[in-house]
C-alpha positions as CSV (number, residue, x, y, z in Angstrom):
1,M,280.7,66.0,87.0
2,A,280.5,62.3,87.4
3,A,276.7,62.5,87.9
4,K,276.4,64.5,84.7
5,E,278.5,62.0,82.7
6,M,276.3,59.2,84.0
7,N,273.2,61.0,83.0
8,D,274.6,61.8,79.5
9,R,275.5,58.1,79.1
10,A,271.9,57.2,80.0
11,D,270.5,59.7,77.5
12,D,272.9,58.4,74.8
13,A,271.9,54.8,75.6
14,Q,268.2,55.7,75.3
15,L,268.9,57.2,71.9
16,E,270.9,54.2,70.8
17,A,268.0,52.0,71.8
18,L,265.9,54.1,69.3
19,G,268.5,53.4,66.6
20,Y,270.6,56.5,66.6
21,T,274.1,57.5,67.8
22,A,274.5,60.7,69.8
23,S,275.8,63.5,67.7
24,F,274.9,66.7,69.4
25,D,276.1,68.3,72.7
26,R,273.6,68.2,75.5
27,K,274.1,71.8,76.5
28,M,270.6,73.0,76.5
29,S,269.0,73.1,80.0
30,L,265.3,72.8,80.8
31,W,264.9,76.6,81.0
32,A,266.9,77.2,77.8
33,N,264.7,74.6,76.1
34,F,261.6,76.4,77.4
35,A,263.1,79.7,76.2
36,L,263.5,78.3,72.7
37,G,259.8,77.3,72.7
38,F,258.7,80.6,74.2
39,T,260.6,82.7,71.6
40,Y,259.2,80.6,68.8
41,L,255.7,81.1,70.2
42,S,256.7,84.8,70.8
43,P,253.7,86.4,72.4
44,V,255.0,89.9,71.5
45,V,255.4,89.0,67.8
46,G,252.1,87.3,67.6
47,V,250.0,89.9,69.4
48,Y,251.6,93.0,68.0
49,T,251.5,91.7,64.4
50,L,247.9,90.7,64.3
51,F,246.3,93.0,67.0
52,G,245.1,95.6,64.5
53,F,243.5,93.0,62.2
54,A,241.8,91.1,65.0
55,L,240.5,94.2,66.8
56,A,239.1,95.6,63.5
57,T,237.5,92.3,62.6
58,G,236.1,91.1,65.9
59,G,236.2,94.1,68.2
60,A,237.4,93.7,71.8
61,P,235.7,90.2,72.3
62,M,238.4,88.8,70.0
63,F,240.4,88.6,73.3
64,W,238.6,85.3,74.1
65,S,240.0,83.6,71.1
66,Y,243.4,83.6,72.9
67,L,241.8,81.6,75.7
68,L,239.9,79.1,73.5
69,V,242.8,78.5,71.2
70,G,245.2,78.2,74.1
71,I,243.0,75.4,75.6
72,G,242.9,73.6,72.2
73,Q,246.6,73.8,71.6
74,F,247.3,72.7,75.2
75,L,245.6,69.5,74.4
76,V,247.9,69.1,71.3
77,C,250.8,69.9,73.6
78,L,249.9,67.1,76.0
79,V,249.8,64.6,73.1
80,F,253.2,65.8,71.9
81,A,254.6,65.6,75.4
82,E,253.6,62.0,75.7
83,I,255.2,61.2,72.4
84,V,258.5,63.0,72.9
85,S,258.8,61.5,76.3
86,Q,259.0,58.1,74.6
87,Y,260.8,59.2,71.5
88,P,263.2,62.1,72.4
89,I,264.6,62.3,68.8
90,A,265.9,65.4,67.0
91,G,263.5,66.7,64.4
92,G,260.2,66.6,66.2
93,V,257.1,65.9,64.2
94,Y,258.9,63.8,61.5
95,P,260.4,61.1,63.7
96,W,257.3,61.1,66.0
97,A,254.9,60.5,63.1
98,R,257.3,58.0,61.6
99,R,257.5,55.9,64.8
100,L,253.8,56.0,65.3
101,I,252.6,55.0,61.8
102,G,255.5,54.5,59.4
103,D,258.0,55.9,56.9
104,R,255.5,57.4,54.4
105,W,253.4,59.2,56.9
106,G,256.4,60.5,58.8
107,W,258.0,61.8,55.7
108,M,254.9,63.6,54.5
109,T,254.5,65.1,58.0
110,G,258.0,66.4,58.0
111,W,257.8,67.6,54.4
112,I,254.7,69.8,55.1
113,Y,256.2,71.0,58.4
114,L,259.5,71.9,56.8
115,W,257.9,74.1,54.1
116,A,255.6,75.6,56.7
117,L,258.7,76.6,58.8
118,A,260.5,78.1,55.8
119,T,257.5,80.3,54.9
120,T,257.0,81.2,58.6
121,V,260.6,82.3,58.9
122,A,260.1,84.5,55.8
123,A,256.8,85.8,57.1
124,V,258.1,86.7,60.6
125,A,261.3,88.3,59.2
126,M,259.3,90.4,56.8
127,G,256.8,91.3,59.5
128,A,259.5,93.0,61.4
129,G,259.9,95.6,58.6
130,P,257.2,98.0,59.7
131,Y,258.6,98.0,63.2
132,L,262.1,98.8,62.1
133,A,260.7,101.5,59.8
134,A,258.8,103.1,62.8
135,L,261.9,102.8,65.0
136,V,264.3,104.6,62.6
137,G,261.7,107.0,61.1
138,F,261.5,105.4,57.6
139,E,258.3,105.1,55.6
140,P,257.1,101.4,55.7
141,S,257.6,99.9,52.2
142,P,258.2,96.5,50.6
143,F,261.8,97.4,50.2
144,V,262.2,98.1,53.9
145,N,260.4,94.9,54.7
146,T,262.7,92.9,52.4
147,V,265.9,94.5,53.7
148,T,264.8,93.9,57.3
149,A,264.1,90.3,56.5
150,M,267.5,89.7,55.0
151,L,269.2,91.2,58.0
152,I,267.2,89.2,60.5
153,I,267.7,85.9,58.6
154,A,271.4,86.6,58.3
155,G,271.8,87.4,62.0
156,S,269.8,84.4,63.0
157,T,271.9,82.1,60.8
158,L,275.1,83.4,62.3
159,F,273.8,82.9,65.9
160,N,272.6,79.4,65.1
161,L,275.9,78.4,63.4
162,A,277.7,79.4,66.7
163,G,276.4,76.3,68.4
164,T,273.9,75.0,70.9
165,R,275.3,76.9,73.8
166,V,275.0,80.2,71.9
167,L,271.5,79.3,70.7
168,A,270.4,78.5,74.3
169,R,271.9,81.8,75.6
170,V,270.4,84.0,72.8
171,A,267.0,82.2,73.3
172,M,267.2,82.9,77.0
173,M,268.1,86.5,76.5
174,G,265.3,86.9,74.0
175,F,262.9,85.3,76.5
176,L,263.9,87.6,79.3
177,C,263.8,90.7,77.1
178,E,260.4,89.8,75.6
179,L,258.7,88.7,78.8
180,G,260.1,91.7,80.7
181,G,259.1,94.1,78.0
182,A,255.6,92.5,77.7
183,L,255.0,92.7,81.5
184,A,256.4,96.2,81.8
185,V,254.4,97.7,78.9
186,G,251.3,95.8,79.8
187,A,251.4,96.8,83.5
188,W,252.0,100.5,82.5
189,L,249.0,100.5,80.1
190,L,246.7,98.8,82.6
191,I,247.6,101.2,85.4
192,F,248.1,104.5,83.6
193,G,246.8,104.1,80.1
194,R,243.5,102.4,80.5
195,E,240.7,103.9,78.5
196,Q,238.1,101.1,78.5
197,S,236.3,99.1,81.1
198,L,236.3,95.3,81.2
199,S,232.8,95.2,79.9
200,V,234.2,96.0,76.4
201,L,235.4,92.4,76.2
202,F,231.8,91.4,75.9
203,D,230.6,94.1,73.5
204,T,229.7,92.4,70.3
205,V,227.0,94.9,69.3
206,S,229.5,97.5,68.2
207,V,231.0,95.0,65.7
208,V,227.9,93.4,64.1
209,G,224.9,95.1,65.5
210,E,222.1,92.7,66.2
211,G,223.4,90.0,63.8
212,S,225.4,86.9,64.6
213,Y,228.8,87.6,66.0
214,L,230.2,84.1,65.3
215,P,231.6,84.8,61.8
216,A,233.4,87.9,63.0
217,F,234.8,86.0,66.0
218,L,236.0,83.1,63.9
219,A,237.8,85.5,61.5
220,A,239.3,87.5,64.4
221,G,240.2,84.2,66.1
222,L,242.9,83.7,63.5
223,A,245.1,85.9,65.8
224,G,244.8,83.3,68.5
225,I,245.4,80.5,66.0
226,F,248.6,82.1,64.8
227,Q,249.8,82.5,68.3
228,Y,249.9,79.1,69.9
229,Y,252.6,77.1,68.4
230,G,256.2,76.9,69.3
231,F,256.0,74.2,72.0
232,E,256.9,71.6,69.5
233,A,260.3,73.3,68.9
234,C,261.3,72.1,72.4
235,G,261.2,68.6,71.0
236,D,263.0,69.5,67.7
237,V,266.3,69.8,69.7
238,A,265.6,66.7,71.9
239,E,269.1,65.4,71.5
240,E,270.6,68.6,72.8
241,V,268.8,68.5,76.2
242,P,269.8,66.4,79.2
243,N,267.2,64.0,80.4
244,P,264.9,64.9,77.5
245,S,262.1,62.4,78.3
246,R,261.3,64.4,81.4
247,A,262.6,67.9,80.7
248,I,261.0,68.4,77.2
249,P,257.4,67.6,78.2
250,R,257.8,70.1,81.1
251,A,259.3,72.7,78.8
252,M,256.4,72.3,76.3
253,R,253.8,72.8,79.0
254,L,255.7,75.8,80.4
255,T,255.7,77.3,76.9
256,I,251.9,77.2,76.8
257,Y,251.4,78.3,80.4
258,I,253.8,81.3,80.3
259,G,253.6,82.2,76.6
260,G,249.9,82.0,76.6
261,A,249.5,84.0,79.7
262,A,251.9,86.7,78.4
263,A,250.0,86.9,75.1
264,M,246.7,87.3,76.8
265,F,248.1,89.9,79.2
266,V,249.6,92.0,76.3
267,C,246.4,91.7,74.3
268,L,244.2,92.7,77.3
269,A,246.4,95.7,78.1
270,L,246.3,96.9,74.5
271,I,242.6,96.5,74.1
272,L,241.8,98.5,77.3
273,A,244.3,101.2,76.2
274,V,242.6,101.8,72.9
275,K,240.7,105.1,73.2
276,D,238.4,104.6,70.3
277,I,237.7,101.0,69.4
278,G,235.0,102.1,66.9
279,A,237.6,104.0,64.9
280,V,239.6,100.8,64.6
281,I,236.6,98.8,63.5
282,A,235.7,101.5,61.0
283,G,239.2,101.5,59.5
284,Q,240.0,105.1,60.7
285,D,242.8,103.9,63.0
286,T,244.7,101.3,61.0
287,D,247.6,100.9,63.4
288,P,246.1,100.9,67.0
289,V,249.3,99.4,68.5
290,W,251.4,102.4,67.4
291,T,248.6,104.8,68.4
292,V,248.5,103.3,71.9
293,L,252.3,103.3,72.3
294,T,252.8,106.9,71.1
295,T,249.9,108.1,73.2
296,N,251.2,106.5,76.4
297,F,255.0,106.7,76.0
298,G,255.5,109.4,73.4
299,E,257.4,108.7,70.2
300,G,260.7,108.2,72.1
301,G,259.3,105.7,74.5
302,A,257.4,104.0,71.8
303,R,260.6,103.4,69.9
304,V,262.2,101.8,73.0
305,V,259.2,99.4,73.0
306,L,259.7,98.8,69.3
307,L,263.3,97.9,70.0
308,V,262.1,95.1,72.3
309,V,259.7,94.0,69.6
310,L,262.5,93.8,67.1
311,V,264.5,91.6,69.5
312,S,261.5,89.4,69.8
313,F,261.3,89.1,66.0
314,L,265.0,88.1,65.9
315,S,264.7,85.5,68.6
316,C,261.5,84.1,67.0
317,V,263.3,83.6,63.7
318,L,266.3,82.1,65.5
319,S,264.1,79.5,67.1
320,L,262.2,78.8,63.9
321,Q,265.4,78.3,62.0
322,A,266.9,76.0,64.7
323,A,263.8,73.9,64.5
324,A,263.9,73.7,60.7
325,S,267.6,72.7,60.6
326,R,267.1,69.9,63.2
327,L,264.2,68.6,61.1
328,M,266.3,68.6,58.0
329,F,269.1,66.9,59.9
330,S,266.7,64.2,61.1
331,F,265.5,63.6,57.5
332,A,269.0,63.4,56.2
333,R,270.1,61.0,59.0
334,D,267.5,58.6,57.8
335,G,268.6,59.0,54.2
336,M,265.3,60.7,53.2
337,L,266.7,63.7,51.4
338,P,269.1,64.3,48.5
339,A,272.7,65.0,49.5
340,S,271.9,63.4,52.9
341,K,275.5,62.7,53.6
342,V,276.3,66.5,53.4
343,L,273.2,67.6,55.3
344,V,273.9,65.3,58.2
345,R,277.4,66.6,58.9
346,L,277.9,68.6,62.0
347,S,280.3,71.5,62.3
348,S,282.9,71.9,65.0
349,A,280.2,73.7,67.0
350,H,278.1,70.5,66.8
351,V,275.3,71.9,64.7
352,P,274.1,70.9,61.2
353,S,275.7,73.8,59.5
354,V,274.7,73.0,55.9
355,A,271.1,72.4,57.0
356,L,271.2,75.7,58.9
357,I,272.5,77.7,55.9
358,I,269.8,76.1,53.6
359,C,267.2,77.0,56.2
360,G,268.4,80.6,55.9
361,I,268.7,80.7,52.1
362,V,265.2,79.3,51.3
363,P,263.3,81.8,53.6
364,A,265.5,84.6,52.2
365,I,264.5,83.7,48.7
366,I,260.8,83.7,49.7
367,A,261.3,87.1,51.3
368,L,263.0,88.4,48.2
369,G,259.9,87.2,46.3
370,G,257.9,89.4,48.6
371,Y,259.6,92.4,47.0
372,F,259.4,91.4,43.4
373,L,256.2,89.4,43.4
374,S,254.1,90.8,46.2
375,N,250.8,89.1,45.3
376,A,252.4,85.8,44.6
377,I,254.4,85.8,47.8
378,A,251.2,86.6,49.9
379,V,249.8,83.4,48.5
380,V,252.8,81.4,49.5
381,V,253.2,82.9,52.9
382,S,249.5,82.1,53.6
383,F,250.6,78.5,53.9
384,A,252.7,79.2,57.0
385,A,250.2,78.8,59.8
386,V,248.0,76.2,58.2
387,G,251.0,74.0,57.2
388,I,252.1,73.9,60.8
389,Y,248.6,73.0,61.9
390,I,248.3,70.3,59.3
391,A,251.6,68.8,60.4
392,F,250.5,68.9,64.0
393,Q,247.3,67.1,63.3
394,M,249.1,64.5,61.2
395,V,251.1,63.7,64.4
396,V,247.9,63.6,66.5
397,F,246.2,61.4,64.0
398,A,249.2,59.1,64.0
399,A,248.9,58.9,67.8
400,I,245.2,57.9,67.3
401,V,246.1,55.2,64.7
402,A,249.0,53.9,66.9
403,R,246.7,53.6,69.9
404,L,244.1,51.7,67.9
405,R,246.9,49.3,66.9
406,G,247.8,48.8,70.5
407,W,250.4,51.4,71.2
408,K,250.6,52.6,74.8
409,P,252.9,55.6,75.6
410,S,255.7,54.3,77.9
411,G,257.7,57.5,78.6
412,P,258.1,59.1,82.0
413,F,255.4,61.7,81.0
414,N,252.2,59.8,80.6
415,L,248.5,60.8,80.5
416,A,247.4,57.3,81.5
417,G,243.6,56.9,81.2
418,W,243.3,60.5,80.0
419,G,245.4,59.8,76.9
420,V,242.7,58.6,74.6
421,P,240.1,61.4,75.3
422,V,242.8,64.1,75.2
423,T,244.1,62.8,71.9
424,F,240.7,62.7,70.3
425,L,239.8,66.2,71.6
426,A,243.1,67.5,70.3
427,F,242.4,66.1,66.9
428,A,238.9,67.6,66.9
429,Y,240.2,71.0,67.8
430,G,243.0,70.9,65.2
431,V,240.7,70.0,62.4
432,S,238.4,72.8,63.4
433,A,241.3,75.3,63.5
434,I,242.5,74.2,60.0
435,I,239.0,74.7,58.6
436,N,238.9,78.2,60.1
437,L,242.3,79.0,58.7
438,A,241.4,77.8,55.2
439,W,237.9,79.3,55.1
440,P,237.6,81.8,52.1
441,R,236.7,85.2,53.5
442,L,237.6,87.6,50.6
443,P,234.7,87.3,48.1
444,D,235.8,90.4,46.2
445,A,239.4,89.2,45.8
446,N,241.0,87.2,43.0
447,W,240.1,83.5,43.4
448,Y,243.7,82.5,44.0
449,E,243.9,85.0,46.9
450,N,240.6,83.9,48.4
451,Y,241.6,80.3,48.3
452,A,245.3,80.8,48.9
453,V,245.5,78.6,52.0
454,I,243.8,75.7,50.2
455,L,245.8,76.2,47.0
456,T,249.2,76.3,48.7
457,S,248.4,73.4,50.9
458,V,247.4,71.3,47.9
459,V,250.5,72.2,46.0
460,V,252.8,71.3,48.9
461,V,251.0,68.0,49.5
462,V,251.0,67.0,45.9
463,A,254.6,67.9,45.5
464,G,255.4,65.8,48.5
465,L,253.6,62.8,47.1
466,I,255.5,63.2,43.8
467,V,258.9,63.4,45.5
468,L,258.2,60.8,48.3
469,P,258.9,57.6,46.3
470,F,262.4,58.9,45.2
471,M,263.3,59.9,48.8
472,R,262.3,56.6,50.3
473,T,264.6,54.7,48.0
474,G,267.5,56.1,49.9
475,A,266.3,55.4,53.4
476,V,269.0,53.8,55.5
477,R,266.8,52.5,58.3
478,A,263.2,51.7,58.9
479,A,261.2,52.8,61.9
480,V,259.0,50.2,63.7
481,A,255.7,51.8,64.1
482,G,254.6,52.2,67.7
483,Q,257.8,51.0,69.2
């Protein structure tokens, strides 16, 4: 106990040196912190949700997008690990970018990320609807999706309000359930349900004939791009983790290692278990995941798998909401939001309760919009992934600028001489991914649907620039860039 108290004092002293007083309970272990990142990344949610689209668009070779995107995001992860090791501050991307460049850049980074998180919570919660419908035998519909989203968001909010210890336990349970389910289902499919040889992973002819496969691969690669974020959530709760400068960089890397490997394993198992990939590409089998599950496990067994999937959706939303609330708390602590004095208050469970409730209400409103304004909400939700990627690259760019100004990472986790090339490669990857996400691919759709990603991004950025001057007038402390 004495050693723990000494370590907690050292962590609090480090935080005070960065200009803040300890407010949270440091009750989240390394493995619980990793579980938070893993359930945010959620290989089951990511793969199951986009598998049909990716396979229909790019065929079996779309599998390699998971590997390529994983490498690119691992570079970003390393940059973040260096930064959080020096600045273990709640809120993640906002305080990191603010320390590296300054107030305005940090605020805009946090603003974009906050809205991206809100739309992602709504998108993930609504995405659980078809799985709940299949589980209980309902017909999938916008109404079912909306009701499911409301239930998941409400449950997530209650768990988060219960405190850091409950958050850590639920995240760990979600991790064990998701990883165990992914490994069990994947192993069964590979051993008993295999229909394809490994050569199918290189078969591009069935997708595009003799033409170029690159456009199809880039489009299908969106599945990989949507998969690999979540490691940053480990840093969002930095003030709730003992010895964060060492623990969080490790948890971030574990999120990529284990989460990425699990996603690739699940994807590979599903691909090899699809009996007729041509039917998926031709649009004759529109739900290959359900086809594979019912073929191999029967409807009863498939529903057990769907129950695991729904637990994964809940734990994913839980982690997303926790990250968003800590970001809002971090904003408010610096006086960068209206009603900051209210938003910064912690409940008896030592969590930012008002921020948590807001981070449940806003996604719920977005999800309700999905029922009444389906086309409009599709445009809004399209911002979810690209907004996160933009915020990520704003942090990476901030690291580049800070390095050019003479900043040298001084935390326990340090890339040393590899820092500069890794940071530049991470930025190059991130910009490429953003371009791929924003690229218009629906020539027959309405213009606002075809350019939805660009449109929503511009709206969020312009709104942030309009609001920024008013927010900064209330700032209570200035960050010294690079220190």
